[in-house]
C-alpha positions as CSV (number, residue, x, y, z in Angstrom):
1,M,79.3,95.3,20.0
2,I,82.8,95.1,18.8
3,S,83.7,93.3,15.6
4,D,86.1,90.5,15.4
5,A,88.5,92.6,13.4
6,D,88.4,95.4,16.0
7,R,88.9,92.8,18.8
8,E,91.9,91.4,17.0
9,E,93.3,94.8,16.5
10,L,92.8,95.7,20.2
11,E,94.6,92.5,21.3
12,R,97.5,93.2,18.9
13,L,97.8,96.8,20.2
14,R,97.7,95.5,23.8
15,A,100.5,93.0,23.1
16,E,102.5,95.7,21.4
17,N,102.0,98.1,24.3
18,E,103.2,95.4,26.8
19,A,106.3,94.7,24.7
20,L,107.1,98.5,24.6
21,K,106.7,98.7,28.4
22,K,109.1,95.8,28.9
23,T,111.6,97.4,26.5
24,T,111.4,100.7,28.4
25,A,111.8,99.1,31.8
26,A,114.8,97.2,30.5
27,K,116.4,100.4,29.3
28,T,116.0,102.2,32.6
29,A,117.2,99.3,34.8
30,L,120.8,99.3,36.0
31,S,122.9,96.2,36.3
32,L,126.2,95.3,37.8
33,K,128.9,92.9,36.6
34,V,132.4,92.1,37.5
35,S,134.7,92.9,34.5
36,E,137.4,90.6,33.2
37,K,140.0,92.6,35.1
38,G,138.1,92.4,38.4
39,A,136.5,95.8,38.3
40,V,132.8,96.7,38.9
41,S,130.9,97.7,35.8
42,V,127.5,99.5,35.9
43,Y,125.4,99.0,32.8
44,G,122.4,101.0,31.9
45,L,123.5,104.6,32.3
46,G,124.6,105.2,28.7
47,R,126.0,103.4,25.7
48,F,129.0,102.0,27.5
49,P,129.3,100.7,31.1
50,V,130.9,102.8,33.8
51,T,133.7,100.7,35.1
52,L,135.8,101.4,38.2
53,Y,137.8,99.3,40.6
54,R,136.5,98.6,44.1
55,E,138.6,101.3,45.7
56,Q,137.5,103.9,43.2
57,W,133.8,103.0,43.7
58,M,134.2,103.2,47.5
59,R,135.9,106.6,47.2
60,L,133.2,107.9,44.8
61,L,130.4,106.6,47.0
62,E,131.9,108.4,50.0
63,Y,132.0,111.6,48.0
64,G,128.4,111.1,47.0
65,P,126.9,113.9,49.2
66,S,129.4,116.4,47.7
67,I,128.4,115.4,44.2
68,H,124.7,115.7,45.0
69,A,125.3,119.2,46.5
70,F,127.3,120.2,43.5
71,I,124.5,119.1,41.1
72,Q,121.9,121.1,43.1
73,E,124.1,124.2,43.2
74,N,124.7,124.1,39.4
75,E,121.2,122.9,38.4
76,D,120.8,125.9,36.1
77,K,124.1,125.2,34.2
78,L,123.6,121.5,33.8
79,K,121.8,119.8,30.9
80,K,119.4,116.9,31.3
81,R,119.8,113.9,29.0
82,E,116.5,112.7,27.5
């Protein structure tokens, strides 16, 4: 049998674990907003948002396959952020 103190500790740890899971999920999620100047801001990649105007985003997205290929070709030179 499990004592009341152990049961309370288990419930506390479960609640703490759930809170940590939610915090981690929130940190990994990306979000989009329209900036005050009418640009598109992507939040969740780093400390500050990545903000570009619509035309810049469209140009960058069209260039996506080239960026992906470049990253694969230079995998050994690139650092991973943890």
